[in-house]
C-alpha positions as a Markdown table, in Angstrom:
| # | Residue | x | y | z |
|---|---|---|---|---|
| 1 | Met | -3.1 | 145.6 | 97.0 |
| 2 | Gln | -5.4 | 147.6 | 94.7 |
| 3 | Glu | -8.3 | 147.4 | 97.1 |
| 4 | Arg | -6.2 | 148.3 | 100.2 |
| 5 | Ser | -5.0 | 151.4 | 98.3 |
| 6 | Ser | -8.4 | 152.6 | 97.2 |
| 7 | Val | -9.7 | 152.3 | 100.5 |
| 8 | Ala | -6.8 | 154.1 | 102.1 |
| 9 | Glu | -7.2 | 156.9 | 99.4 |
| 10 | Leu | -11.0 | 157.3 | 100.0 |
| 11 | Ala | -10.5 | 157.3 | 103.8 |
| 12 | Ser | -7.7 | 160.1 | 103.3 |
| 13 | Ser | -10.0 | 162.4 | 101.2 |
| 14 | Leu | -13.0 | 161.9 | 103.4 |
| 15 | Arg | -10.7 | 162.7 | 106.5 |
| 16 | Ser | -9.6 | 165.9 | 104.8 |
| 17 | Glu | -13.0 | 167.1 | 104.1 |
| 18 | Leu | -14.6 | 166.5 | 107.6 |
| 19 | Asp | -14.1 | 170.1 | 108.6 |
| 20 | Arg | -16.9 | 171.0 | 106.2 |
| 21 | Tyr | -19.4 | 169.4 | 108.6 |
| 22 | Ser | -20.2 | 170.4 | 112.0 |
| 23 | Pro | -20.3 | 167.8 | 114.9 |
| 24 | Gly | -23.3 | 165.6 | 114.3 |
| 25 | Gly | -23.6 | 166.7 | 110.7 |
| 26 | Lys | -24.5 | 164.0 | 108.1 |
| 27 | Leu | -21.9 | 162.8 | 105.4 |
| 28 | Pro | -23.0 | 162.2 | 101.9 |
| 29 | Ser | -24.7 | 158.9 | 101.5 |
| 30 | Ser | -22.9 | 155.8 | 100.5 |
| 31 | Arg | -24.4 | 156.0 | 97.0 |
| 32 | Ala | -23.3 | 159.6 | 96.4 |
| 33 | Leu | -19.8 | 158.8 | 97.5 |
| 34 | Val | -19.7 | 155.7 | 95.1 |
| 35 | Glu | -20.7 | 158.1 | 92.2 |
| 36 | Arg | -18.5 | 161.1 | 93.3 |
| 37 | Tyr | -15.1 | 158.9 | 93.7 |
| 38 | Arg | -16.1 | 156.1 | 91.2 |
| 39 | Val | -15.3 | 153.3 | 93.6 |
| 40 | Ser | -17.3 | 150.4 | 94.8 |
| 41 | Pro | -19.7 | 150.4 | 97.5 |
| 42 | Val | -17.4 | 147.9 | 99.5 |
| 43 | Thr | -14.6 | 150.5 | 99.2 |
| 44 | Val | -17.0 | 153.1 | 100.6 |
| 45 | Thr | -18.1 | 150.8 | 103.4 |
| 46 | Arg | -14.6 | 149.9 | 104.5 |
| 47 | Ala | -13.4 | 153.7 | 104.2 |
| 48 | Leu | -16.1 | 154.8 | 106.5 |
| 49 | Ala | -15.4 | 151.8 | 108.9 |
| 50 | Gln | -11.9 | 153.0 | 109.2 |
| 51 | Leu | -13.0 | 156.5 | 110.0 |
| 52 | Ala | -15.3 | 155.2 | 112.7 |
| 53 | Ala | -12.6 | 153.1 | 114.1 |
| 54 | Glu | -10.6 | 156.3 | 114.4 |
| 55 | Gly | -13.4 | 158.0 | 116.2 |
| 56 | Leu | -13.9 | 160.6 | 113.3 |
| 57 | Val | -17.4 | 159.6 | 112.2 |
| 58 | Val | -20.4 | 157.6 | 113.7 |
| 59 | Thr | -22.4 | 155.2 | 111.5 |
| 60 | Arg | -26.0 | 154.6 | 112.2 |
| 61 | Pro | -27.7 | 151.8 | 110.3 |
| 62 | Gly | -30.3 | 153.0 | 108.0 |
| 63 | Ala | -29.5 | 156.6 | 108.8 |
| 64 | Gly | -25.9 | 157.1 | 107.4 |
| 65 | Ala | -22.7 | 158.4 | 108.5 |
| 66 | Phe | -22.2 | 161.6 | 110.8 |
| 67 | Arg | -19.2 | 163.6 | 111.9 |
| 68 | Ala | -18.3 | 162.5 | 115.4 |
| 69 | Glu | -18.2 | 164.9 | 118.4 |
| 70 | Pro | -14.7 | 166.2 | 119.0 |
| 71 | Arg | -12.8 | 164.0 | 121.4 |
| 72 | Ala | -11.5 | 165.2 | 124.6 |
| 73 | Ala | -7.8 | 166.1 | 124.9 |
| 74 | Ala | -5.7 | 162.9 | 125.5 |
| 75 | Pro | -4.3 | 163.1 | 129.0 |
| 76 | Ala | -0.4 | 163.5 | 129.3 |
| 77 | Ala | 1.5 | 160.1 | 128.8 |
| 78 | Gly | 2.4 | 158.5 | 132.0 |
| 79 | Asp | 5.8 | 157.2 | 133.0 |
| 80 | Thr | 6.3 | 153.5 | 131.9 |
| 81 | Ser | 10.1 | 153.6 | 132.4 |
| 82 | Trp | 9.7 | 151.5 | 135.4 |
| 83 | Gln | 8.7 | 148.5 | 133.1 |
| 84 | Glu | 12.1 | 148.2 | 131.7 |
| 85 | Val | 13.4 | 147.1 | 135.2 |
| 86 | Ala | 10.3 | 144.9 | 135.9 |
| 87 | Leu | 10.8 | 143.0 | 132.4 |
| 88 | Ser | 14.5 | 142.4 | 132.9 |
| 89 | Ala | 14.7 | 142.0 | 136.6 |
| 90 | Asp | 15.3 | 138.3 | 136.4 |
| 91 | Thr | 17.4 | 138.3 | 133.3 |
| 92 | Ala | 20.6 | 137.5 | 135.4 |
| 93 | Thr | 19.1 | 134.1 | 136.5 |
| 94 | Glu | 17.3 | 133.2 | 133.2 |
| 95 | Ile | 19.1 | 130.5 | 131.1 |
| 96 | Val | 17.3 | 131.9 | 128.1 |
| 97 | Pro | 16.0 | 135.5 | 128.0 |
| 98 | Arg | 12.2 | 135.9 | 127.6 |
| 99 | Ala | 12.5 | 138.8 | 125.1 |
| 100 | Val | 10.7 | 137.6 | 121.9 |
| 101 | Asp | 12.1 | 138.9 | 118.5 |
| 102 | Ala | 9.2 | 138.7 | 115.9 |
| 103 | Ser | 11.0 | 140.6 | 113.1 |
| 104 | Gly | 11.4 | 137.4 | 111.1 |
| 105 | Val | 7.9 | 136.7 | 111.1 |
| 106 | Leu | 6.7 | 140.3 | 110.5 |
| 107 | Val | 8.8 | 140.4 | 107.2 |
| 108 | Thr | 6.3 | 138.0 | 105.8 |
| 109 | Leu | 3.3 | 139.4 | 107.4 |
| 110 | Ala | 3.7 | 143.2 | 107.0 |
| 111 | Ala | 2.1 | 144.6 | 103.7 |
| 112 | Pro | 4.5 | 146.8 | 101.8 |
| 113 | Pro | 3.6 | 150.2 | 100.6 |
| 114 | Pro | 1.5 | 150.5 | 97.4 |
| 115 | Gly | 3.4 | 149.9 | 94.3 |
| 116 | Val | 6.0 | 147.6 | 95.9 |
| 117 | Val | 6.4 | 144.2 | 94.5 |
| 118 | Glu | 5.6 | 141.8 | 97.2 |
| 119 | Phe | 8.4 | 139.1 | 97.2 |
| 120 | Asn | 8.3 | 138.8 | 100.8 |
| 121 | Gly | 4.9 | 137.4 | 101.2 |
| 122 | Gly | 3.8 | 134.0 | 103.0 |
| 123 | Tyr | 0.4 | 133.6 | 101.7 |
| 124 | Leu | -1.4 | 133.2 | 98.4 |
| 125 | His | -2.4 | 136.4 | 96.5 |
| 126 | Pro | -6.0 | 137.1 | 96.5 |
| 127 | Ser | -6.2 | 136.0 | 92.9 |
| 128 | Leu | -5.0 | 132.4 | 93.9 |
| 129 | Gln | -7.5 | 132.2 | 97.0 |
| 130 | Pro | -10.7 | 130.2 | 96.8 |
| 131 | Glu | -12.6 | 133.4 | 97.8 |
| 132 | Arg | -15.9 | 132.3 | 96.4 |
| 133 | Ala | -15.7 | 128.7 | 97.8 |
| 134 | Leu | -14.7 | 130.2 | 101.2 |
| 135 | Ala | -17.6 | 132.6 | 101.2 |
| 136 | Ala | -20.0 | 129.8 | 100.3 |
| 137 | Ala | -18.5 | 127.4 | 102.8 |
| 138 | Leu | -18.8 | 130.0 | 105.6 |
| 139 | Ala | -22.6 | 130.8 | 104.6 |
| 140 | Arg | -23.3 | 127.1 | 104.7 |
| 141 | Ala | -21.5 | 126.5 | 107.9 |
| 142 | Gly | -23.4 | 129.5 | 109.6 |
| 143 | Arg | -26.6 | 127.8 | 108.7 |
| 144 | Arg | -25.5 | 124.3 | 110.2 |
| 145 | Pro | -27.5 | 123.3 | 113.5 |
| 146 | Gly | -25.4 | 124.1 | 116.4 |
| 147 | Ala | -22.9 | 126.0 | 114.4 |
| 148 | Trp | -22.6 | 128.7 | 117.0 |
| 149 | Gly | -22.5 | 126.4 | 119.9 |
| 150 | Arg | -19.4 | 125.5 | 121.8 |
| 151 | Pro | -17.3 | 122.7 | 119.9 |
| 152 | Pro | -15.6 | 119.8 | 121.4 |
| 153 | Ala | -12.3 | 121.0 | 123.0 |
| 154 | Asp | -10.2 | 118.6 | 120.6 |
| 155 | Gly | -12.2 | 119.7 | 117.5 |
| 156 | Leu | -15.2 | 118.5 | 115.5 |
| 157 | Pro | -15.0 | 114.8 | 115.1 |
| 158 | Glu | -15.6 | 115.0 | 111.2 |
| 159 | Leu | -12.7 | 117.4 | 110.7 |
| 160 | Arg | -10.3 | 115.5 | 112.9 |
| 161 | Glu | -11.2 | 112.5 | 110.8 |
| 162 | Trp | -10.5 | 114.4 | 107.7 |
| 163 | Phe | -7.0 | 115.5 | 108.9 |
| 164 | Ala | -6.3 | 111.8 | 110.0 |
| 165 | Arg | -6.9 | 110.5 | 106.5 |
| 166 | Glu | -4.8 | 113.3 | 105.0 |
| 167 | Ile | -1.9 | 112.6 | 107.3 |
| 168 | Gly | -2.2 | 108.9 | 106.4 |
| 169 | Gly | -0.7 | 105.8 | 107.9 |
| 170 | Ser | -2.5 | 104.4 | 110.9 |
| 171 | Val | -3.2 | 107.9 | 112.3 |
| 172 | Thr | -6.7 | 108.0 | 113.7 |
| 173 | Ala | -9.0 | 110.9 | 114.5 |
| 174 | Ala | -8.6 | 110.1 | 118.2 |
| 175 | Glu | -4.9 | 111.1 | 117.7 |
| 176 | Val | -5.7 | 114.4 | 116.0 |
| 177 | Leu | -6.4 | 117.9 | 117.8 |
| 178 | Ile | -7.7 | 120.8 | 115.8 |
| 179 | Thr | -5.5 | 124.0 | 116.2 |
| 180 | Ala | -5.9 | 127.6 | 115.2 |
| 181 | Gly | -3.4 | 127.3 | 112.3 |
| 182 | Gly | 0.1 | 125.9 | 112.0 |
| 183 | Gln | 1.7 | 128.5 | 114.2 |
| 184 | Ser | -0.5 | 127.8 | 116.9 |
| 185 | Ala | 0.2 | 124.1 | 116.7 |
| 186 | Leu | 4.0 | 124.6 | 116.7 |
| 187 | Thr | 3.7 | 126.8 | 119.8 |
| 188 | Thr | 1.6 | 124.1 | 121.5 |
| 189 | Ala | 4.1 | 121.3 | 120.4 |
| 190 | Leu | 7.3 | 123.0 | 121.5 |
| 191 | Arg | 5.8 | 124.1 | 125.1 |
| 192 | Ala | 4.8 | 120.6 | 125.5 |
| 193 | Leu | 7.9 | 118.9 | 124.5 |
| 194 | Gly | 10.7 | 121.2 | 125.8 |
| 195 | Ala | 11.5 | 122.6 | 129.1 |
| 196 | Pro | 12.6 | 126.2 | 129.4 |
| 197 | Gly | 16.4 | 126.2 | 129.1 |
| 198 | Thr | 16.6 | 123.1 | 127.2 |
| 199 | Pro | 18.0 | 122.7 | 123.5 |
| 200 | Val | 15.7 | 122.0 | 120.6 |
| 201 | Leu | 17.5 | 120.9 | 117.3 |
| 202 | Val | 16.3 | 122.7 | 114.2 |
| 203 | Glu | 17.3 | 122.6 | 110.6 |
| 204 | Ser | 19.7 | 125.1 | 109.3 |
| 205 | Pro | 18.4 | 127.3 | 107.8 |
| 206 | Thr | 14.7 | 127.1 | 109.0 |
| 207 | Tyr | 11.5 | 129.0 | 109.4 |
| 208 | Pro | 12.0 | 132.2 | 111.4 |
| 209 | Gly | 8.4 | 131.9 | 113.2 |
| 210 | Met | 9.6 | 128.4 | 114.5 |
| 211 | Leu | 12.6 | 130.1 | 116.0 |
| 212 | Ala | 10.7 | 132.8 | 117.6 |
| 213 | Val | 8.3 | 130.1 | 119.0 |
| 214 | Ala | 11.2 | 128.1 | 120.5 |
| 215 | Arg | 12.7 | 131.2 | 121.9 |
| 216 | Ala | 9.5 | 132.6 | 123.5 |
| 217 | Ala | 9.1 | 129.2 | 125.2 |
| 218 | Gly | 12.6 | 129.5 | 126.6 |
| 219 | Leu | 14.2 | 126.9 | 124.4 |
| 220 | Arg | 17.7 | 127.1 | 122.9 |
| 221 | Pro | 17.6 | 126.5 | 119.1 |
| 222 | Val | 20.7 | 124.5 | 118.0 |
| 223 | Pro | 21.4 | 124.4 | 114.3 |
| 224 | Val | 21.6 | 121.2 | 112.2 |
| 225 | Pro | 22.8 | 121.8 | 108.7 |
| 226 | Cys | 20.9 | 120.8 | 105.6 |
| 227 | Asp | 22.0 | 120.0 | 102.0 |
| 228 | Ala | 19.9 | 119.5 | 98.9 |
| 229 | Asp | 18.5 | 116.2 | 100.3 |
| 230 | Gly | 17.4 | 117.8 | 103.6 |
| 231 | Val | 18.8 | 117.3 | 107.1 |
| 232 | Arg | 22.1 | 115.6 | 107.3 |
| 233 | Pro | 21.6 | 112.6 | 109.6 |
| 234 | Asp | 25.4 | 112.3 | 110.5 |
| 235 | Leu | 25.2 | 116.0 | 112.1 |
| 236 | Leu | 21.8 | 115.3 | 113.5 |
| 237 | Glu | 23.2 | 112.3 | 115.5 |
| 238 | Ala | 26.1 | 114.2 | 116.6 |
| 239 | Ala | 23.9 | 117.0 | 117.7 |
| 240 | Phe | 21.8 | 114.8 | 119.9 |
| 241 | Arg | 24.9 | 113.4 | 121.4 |
| 242 | Ala | 26.3 | 116.7 | 122.0 |
| 243 | Thr | 23.5 | 118.5 | 123.5 |
| 244 | Gly | 21.1 | 115.8 | 125.1 |
| 245 | Ala | 18.2 | 117.4 | 123.1 |
| 246 | Arg | 14.9 | 115.7 | 123.2 |
| 247 | Val | 13.1 | 117.6 | 120.4 |
| 248 | Phe | 14.0 | 118.0 | 116.6 |
| 249 | Val | 11.8 | 120.2 | 114.5 |
| 250 | Cys | 12.0 | 119.6 | 110.7 |
| 251 | Gln | 10.1 | 120.3 | 107.4 |
| 252 | Pro | 10.7 | 117.2 | 105.4 |
| 253 | Leu | 8.5 | 118.3 | 102.5 |
| 254 | Phe | 9.7 | 121.4 | 100.4 |
| 255 | Gln | 11.5 | 122.8 | 103.5 |
| 256 | Asn | 11.2 | 126.6 | 104.2 |
| 257 | Pro | 13.4 | 128.4 | 103.0 |
| 258 | Thr | 15.5 | 125.8 | 101.0 |
| 259 | Gly | 12.7 | 123.9 | 99.2 |
| 260 | Ala | 14.6 | 120.6 | 99.9 |
| 261 | Val | 12.7 | 117.3 | 100.2 |
| 262 | Leu | 13.9 | 114.8 | 102.7 |
| 263 | Arg | 15.3 | 111.7 | 100.9 |
| 264 | Ser | 13.7 | 108.4 | 101.5 |
| 265 | Glu | 16.7 | 106.7 | 103.2 |
| 266 | Arg | 17.1 | 109.9 | 105.4 |
| 267 | Arg | 13.6 | 109.8 | 106.6 |
| 268 | Arg | 14.2 | 106.4 | 108.1 |
| 269 | Glu | 17.5 | 107.5 | 109.5 |
| 270 | Val | 15.8 | 110.5 | 111.1 |
| 271 | Leu | 13.3 | 108.4 | 112.8 |
| 272 | Arg | 15.8 | 105.9 | 114.1 |
| 273 | Ile | 18.4 | 108.6 | 115.4 |
| 274 | Ala | 15.5 | 110.3 | 117.3 |
| 275 | Arg | 14.3 | 107.1 | 118.6 |
| 276 | Ala | 17.6 | 106.1 | 119.8 |
| 277 | Ala | 17.9 | 109.5 | 121.5 |
| 278 | Gly | 14.6 | 109.1 | 123.4 |
| 279 | Ala | 13.5 | 112.3 | 121.4 |
| 280 | Phe | 10.6 | 113.7 | 119.6 |
| 281 | Val | 10.5 | 114.7 | 115.9 |
| 282 | Val | 8.2 | 117.7 | 115.4 |
| 283 | Glu | 7.1 | 117.3 | 111.6 |
| 284 | Asp | 5.9 | 120.7 | 110.2 |
| 285 | Asp | 4.2 | 119.6 | 107.0 |
| 286 | Phe | 3.2 | 123.0 | 106.0 |
| 287 | Ala | 3.7 | 122.7 | 102.2 |
| 288 | Arg | 1.9 | 119.4 | 101.2 |
| 289 | Arg | -1.1 | 121.3 | 99.5 |
| 290 | Leu | 1.4 | 123.7 | 97.9 |
| 291 | Val | 2.6 | 121.0 | 95.4 |
| 292 | His | 3.4 | 122.0 | 91.9 |
| 293 | Glu | 1.8 | 120.7 | 89.0 |
| 294 | Asp | 5.0 | 118.7 | 87.9 |
| 295 | Ala | 5.8 | 117.3 | 91.2 |
| 296 | Gly | 5.0 | 113.6 | 90.7 |
| 297 | Pro | 3.8 | 111.4 | 93.7 |
| 298 | Leu | 4.7 | 112.8 | 97.2 |
| 299 | Pro | 6.4 | 110.8 | 100.0 |
| 300 | Ala | 4.1 | 110.0 | 102.9 |
| 301 | Thr | 4.3 | 112.0 | 106.1 |
| 302 | Leu | 6.8 | 111.0 | 108.7 |
| 303 | Ala | 3.8 | 110.5 | 111.1 |
| 304 | Ala | 2.5 | 107.8 | 108.6 |
| 305 | Asp | 5.7 | 105.7 | 109.0 |
| 306 | Asp | 5.9 | 106.2 | 112.8 |
| 307 | Pro | 4.0 | 103.5 | 115.0 |
| 308 | Asp | 6.0 | 104.5 | 118.3 |
| 309 | Gly | 4.8 | 108.0 | 118.7 |
| 310 | Val | 8.2 | 109.6 | 117.9 |
| 311 | Val | 6.6 | 112.1 | 115.5 |
| 312 | Val | 4.4 | 115.0 | 116.4 |
| 313 | His | 2.8 | 116.1 | 113.3 |
| 314 | Val | 1.7 | 119.6 | 112.3 |
| 315 | Cys | -0.3 | 120.8 | 109.3 |
| 316 | Ser | -2.6 | 123.5 | 108.3 |
| 317 | Leu | -5.3 | 124.6 | 105.7 |
| 318 | Thr | -4.1 | 128.3 | 106.0 |
| 319 | Lys | -1.3 | 128.3 | 103.4 |
| 320 | Val | -3.4 | 127.0 | 100.5 |
| 321 | Thr | -6.5 | 129.0 | 101.2 |
| 322 | Ser | -6.3 | 132.4 | 103.1 |
| 323 | Ala | -4.3 | 133.7 | 106.0 |
| 324 | Ser | -7.6 | 134.2 | 107.9 |
| 325 | Leu | -8.7 | 130.6 | 107.6 |
| 326 | Arg | -6.6 | 129.6 | 110.6 |
| 327 | Val | -7.5 | 125.9 | 111.0 |
| 328 | Gly | -4.8 | 123.3 | 111.4 |
| 329 | Ala | -4.0 | 120.1 | 113.3 |
| 330 | Leu | -1.6 | 118.4 | 115.6 |
| 331 | Ala | -1.4 | 114.6 | 115.6 |
| 332 | Ala | 0.5 | 112.5 | 118.2 |
| 333 | Arg | 0.1 | 109.2 | 120.0 |
| 334 | Gly | 0.9 | 108.0 | 123.5 |
| 335 | Pro | 1.0 | 109.8 | 126.6 |
| 336 | Val | 2.3 | 113.1 | 124.8 |
| 337 | Leu | -1.1 | 113.6 | 123.3 |
| 338 | Glu | -2.6 | 114.3 | 126.6 |
| 339 | Arg | 0.0 | 117.0 | 127.4 |
| 340 | Leu | -0.8 | 118.7 | 124.0 |
| 341 | Arg | -4.3 | 118.5 | 124.9 |
| 342 | Ala | -4.0 | 120.3 | 128.2 |
| 343 | Ile | -1.7 | 123.1 | 126.8 |
| 344 | Gln | -4.1 | 123.8 | 124.0 |
| 345 | Val | -7.1 | 124.0 | 126.3 |
| 346 | Val | -5.4 | 126.1 | 128.7 |
| 347 | Asp | -4.2 | 128.5 | 126.1 |
| 348 | Ser | -7.2 | 128.9 | 123.8 |
| 349 | Phe | -10.0 | 126.5 | 125.0 |
| 350 | Phe | -10.9 | 125.5 | 121.3 |
| 351 | Val | -11.1 | 126.8 | 117.8 |
| 352 | Pro | -14.1 | 128.7 | 116.9 |
| 353 | Arg | -16.8 | 126.3 | 115.8 |
| 354 | Pro | -18.0 | 128.4 | 112.8 |
| 355 | Leu | -14.4 | 128.3 | 111.5 |
| 356 | Gln | -14.2 | 124.5 | 111.8 |
| 357 | Glu | -17.6 | 124.0 | 110.2 |
| 358 | Ala | -16.5 | 126.3 | 107.3 |
| 359 | Ala | -13.2 | 124.4 | 106.8 |
| 360 | Leu | -15.3 | 121.1 | 106.9 |
| 361 | Glu | -17.7 | 122.6 | 104.2 |
| 362 | Leu | -14.8 | 123.8 | 102.1 |
| 363 | Val | -12.8 | 120.4 | 101.9 |
| 364 | Gly | -16.0 | 118.6 | 101.2 |
| 365 | Ala | -17.1 | 120.7 | 98.4 |
| 366 | Pro | -16.3 | 119.8 | 94.7 |
| 367 | Ala | -14.6 | 123.2 | 94.3 |
| 368 | Trp | -11.8 | 122.1 | 96.8 |
| 369 | Gly | -10.3 | 119.6 | 94.3 |
| 370 | Arg | -10.5 | 122.2 | 91.5 |
| 371 | His | -8.9 | 124.8 | 93.8 |
| 372 | Leu | -5.9 | 122.5 | 94.6 |
| 373 | Arg | -5.3 | 121.7 | 90.9 |
| 374 | Ala | -5.5 | 125.4 | 89.9 |
| 375 | Val | -3.0 | 126.2 | 92.6 |
| 376 | Ala | -0.6 | 123.6 | 91.6 |
| 377 | Gly | -0.7 | 124.8 | 87.9 |
| 378 | Glu | -0.3 | 128.4 | 88.8 |
| 379 | Leu | 2.6 | 128.0 | 91.3 |
| 380 | Arg | 4.4 | 125.9 | 88.7 |
| 381 | Asn | 4.1 | 128.7 | 86.3 |
| 382 | Arg | 5.2 | 131.5 | 88.7 |
| 383 | Arg | 8.1 | 129.2 | 89.9 |
| 384 | Asp | 9.3 | 128.7 | 86.3 |
| 385 | Thr | 8.7 | 132.4 | 85.6 |
| 386 | Leu | 10.9 | 133.4 | 88.6 |
| 387 | Ala | 13.6 | 130.9 | 88.2 |
| 388 | Ser | 14.1 | 131.9 | 84.5 |
| 389 | Ala | 14.0 | 135.7 | 85.2 |
| 390 | Val | 16.6 | 135.1 | 87.9 |
| 391 | Ala | 19.0 | 133.0 | 85.8 |
| 392 | Leu | 18.8 | 135.5 | 82.9 |
| 393 | Gln | 18.8 | 138.8 | 84.8 |
| 394 | Leu | 20.4 | 138.2 | 88.2 |
| 395 | Pro | 23.2 | 135.5 | 87.3 |
| 396 | Glu | 25.3 | 136.5 | 90.3 |
| 397 | Leu | 22.6 | 135.1 | 92.7 |
| 398 | Ala | 22.8 | 131.4 | 92.9 |
| 399 | Leu | 19.7 | 129.3 | 92.6 |
| 400 | Pro | 19.2 | 126.2 | 94.7 |
| 401 | Pro | 20.6 | 123.0 | 93.3 |
| 402 | Arg | 17.3 | 121.7 | 92.6 |
| 403 | Ile | 14.5 | 123.8 | 91.7 |
| 404 | Pro | 11.7 | 122.7 | 94.2 |
| 405 | Ser | 8.3 | 121.3 | 92.9 |
| 406 | Gly | 6.4 | 122.5 | 95.8 |
| 407 | Gly | 6.2 | 125.6 | 98.1 |
| 408 | Tyr | 6.0 | 129.1 | 97.2 |
| 409 | His | 9.6 | 130.5 | 97.1 |
| 410 | Leu | 13.1 | 130.4 | 95.8 |
| 411 | Trp | 16.1 | 130.4 | 98.1 |
| 412 | Leu | 19.0 | 132.4 | 96.4 |
| 413 | Arg | 22.6 | 132.5 | 97.8 |
| 414 | Leu | 24.3 | 135.9 | 97.4 |
| 415 | Pro | 28.0 | 136.4 | 96.3 |
| 416 | Asp | 30.3 | 137.3 | 99.1 |
| 417 | Thr | 30.8 | 140.6 | 97.3 |
| 418 | Leu | 27.0 | 141.6 | 98.0 |
| 419 | Asp | 26.0 | 142.6 | 101.4 |
| 420 | Glu | 22.6 | 141.1 | 102.3 |
| 421 | Ala | 21.4 | 144.1 | 104.6 |
| 422 | Ala | 22.6 | 146.5 | 102.0 |
| 423 | Leu | 20.8 | 144.7 | 99.2 |
| 424 | His | 17.4 | 144.4 | 101.2 |
| 425 | Ser | 17.5 | 148.2 | 101.5 |
| 426 | Ala | 18.4 | 148.8 | 98.0 |
| 427 | Ala | 15.7 | 146.6 | 96.9 |
| 428 | Leu | 13.1 | 148.5 | 98.8 |
| 429 | Arg | 14.3 | 151.8 | 97.4 |
| 430 | Ala | 13.8 | 150.2 | 93.9 |
| 431 | Gly | 10.3 | 149.2 | 94.8 |
| 432 | Val | 10.7 | 145.4 | 95.7 |
| 433 | Ala | 10.3 | 143.8 | 99.0 |
| 434 | Ala | 12.4 | 140.5 | 99.5 |
| 435 | Ala | 12.9 | 138.5 | 102.7 |
| 436 | Pro | 16.7 | 138.6 | 103.8 |
| 437 | Gly | 18.3 | 135.4 | 104.9 |
| 438 | Arg | 19.6 | 136.3 | 108.2 |
| 439 | Pro | 16.4 | 135.5 | 110.4 |
| 440 | Tyr | 16.4 | 132.0 | 109.0 |
| 441 | Phe | 19.5 | 131.1 | 110.8 |
| 442 | Cys | 19.7 | 130.7 | 114.6 |
| 443 | Ala | 23.5 | 130.8 | 114.3 |
| 444 | Glu | 25.9 | 132.8 | 112.0 |
| 445 | Pro | 24.9 | 132.1 | 108.6 |
| 446 | Pro | 27.5 | 130.7 | 106.1 |
| 447 | Ala | 26.6 | 133.2 | 103.3 |
| 448 | Gly | 24.1 | 136.0 | 102.5 |
| 449 | His | 20.8 | 134.9 | 101.0 |
| 450 | Leu | 17.3 | 136.2 | 99.7 |
| 451 | Arg | 14.1 | 134.4 | 99.8 |
| 452 | Leu | 11.8 | 135.4 | 97.0 |
| 453 | Ser | 8.2 | 134.2 | 97.2 |
| 454 | Phe | 6.1 | 134.1 | 94.0 |
| 455 | Ala | 2.9 | 133.3 | 95.6 |
| 456 | Gly | 2.0 | 136.7 | 96.9 |
| 457 | Val | 2.3 | 138.7 | 93.7 |
| 458 | Ala | -0.3 | 139.3 | 91.1 |
| 459 | Gly | 1.1 | 137.1 | 88.4 |
| 460 | Pro | 4.1 | 136.5 | 86.0 |
| 461 | Gly | 4.3 | 140.0 | 84.8 |
| 462 | Glu | 4.8 | 141.3 | 88.4 |
| 463 | Ile | 7.3 | 138.6 | 89.0 |
| 464 | Thr | 9.2 | 139.9 | 85.9 |
| 465 | Glu | 9.0 | 143.4 | 87.1 |
| 466 | Gly | 10.3 | 142.4 | 90.4 |
| 467 | Val | 13.4 | 140.9 | 89.2 |
| 468 | Arg | 14.1 | 144.0 | 86.9 |
| 469 | Arg | 13.8 | 146.1 | 90.1 |
| 470 | Leu | 16.2 | 143.7 | 91.9 |
| 471 | Arg | 18.6 | 144.1 | 89.0 |
| 472 | Thr | 18.4 | 147.9 | 89.6 |
| 473 | Ala | 19.1 | 147.5 | 93.3 |
| 474 | Ile | 22.1 | 145.2 | 92.5 |
| 475 | Asp | 23.6 | 147.6 | 90.0 |
| 476 | Glu | 23.3 | 150.5 | 92.5 |
| 477 | Leu | 25.5 | 148.5 | 95.0 |
| 478 | Thr | 28.0 | 147.2 | 92.3 |
| 479 | Pro | 30.9 | 149.6 | 91.6 |
């Protein structure tokens, strides 16, 4: 956050001073800018790159940065109103509209303004990311023979083998496809398994990104309520009977947003019910590497207990490393694997080989185990800090029945007297960004909620300050 702010501030300062130079005039050297503004060379490089992207300066390696020639006046804007008709012309005949609502995803992707506590983040704070290990892995990967050549369409064999071992059971490398992260894997799975206009069963509440993917594929999400032990099998069975659905999407481990872990006897029931319905279970195992230090042994994946090809497994390295290491995996067995492979090839050809090679270098290095242990300890500390601060300062917000021992957030229920949208707005005014609960439901929510992430903030001190600001926001709305 601080680095982003300093780059923006320097770019703003340089932008305001460009009138001092004639077109083609040379700006001060990078060294002079470092000394003048007391920033790092990296900040100077990024600020100049931003101005170059805006067409305001031109950088020449070895020569420096120069003011760009004035740009010609932009042509008058055309009339694009015709597109409204073209994009909605077949709405009357569509079972599910094709309009895509990305608002629930953007909440966790958008960086809040400087100074705002980021309780809405979906990725690790830079201080928790293995930046040195990633840089070293990428450097080593770039020097591997053939690293910049075309990879196999299914992914590097060694990386597929690593994911197969991680998924467990009898899953083999031949049943694994390498994907560009978990979101891409979910997109491929839902497009492969559901025809446009058909229902797909989802946990309620559930991850907004998955709901967006389903709707973009023309599917109709149908909610199946969850409790503290995960999805309710009785309601899942009833939903299959009522809808004729052939797909159920779930997160059995540290579910997003509730944090629930699917109880062992329910795991068997979910597989039995899906098999009897002739349906697939898409297992989104996003949080297995976000386990907390005090979690104890984790249950196996659903895929590990499934010899019959009911489960299509999705997992990724992104959450526990960096948002930019978009390397994940799809695992399936039987004829569906060929359909998954075909859709992925048509959509994206393959995941860039240097990224796959870097992922292999990372997970094979001694630093990988140290990183996972460090994240497990830090997430536990942050979780405890947030849970304690909420219990002490925000007693009207109900914590989950069981505080999760994995994942990166807490799911808080609001009292009926507190409006969710009003609280979200008041929180932003108080300097804290939280994820509102409404996008996590595909039907009417039973109550208002907030999801507070403790992974994207700088540390316990910022967590405490964020809760204090939430208290201010609630007090503003309370008579």
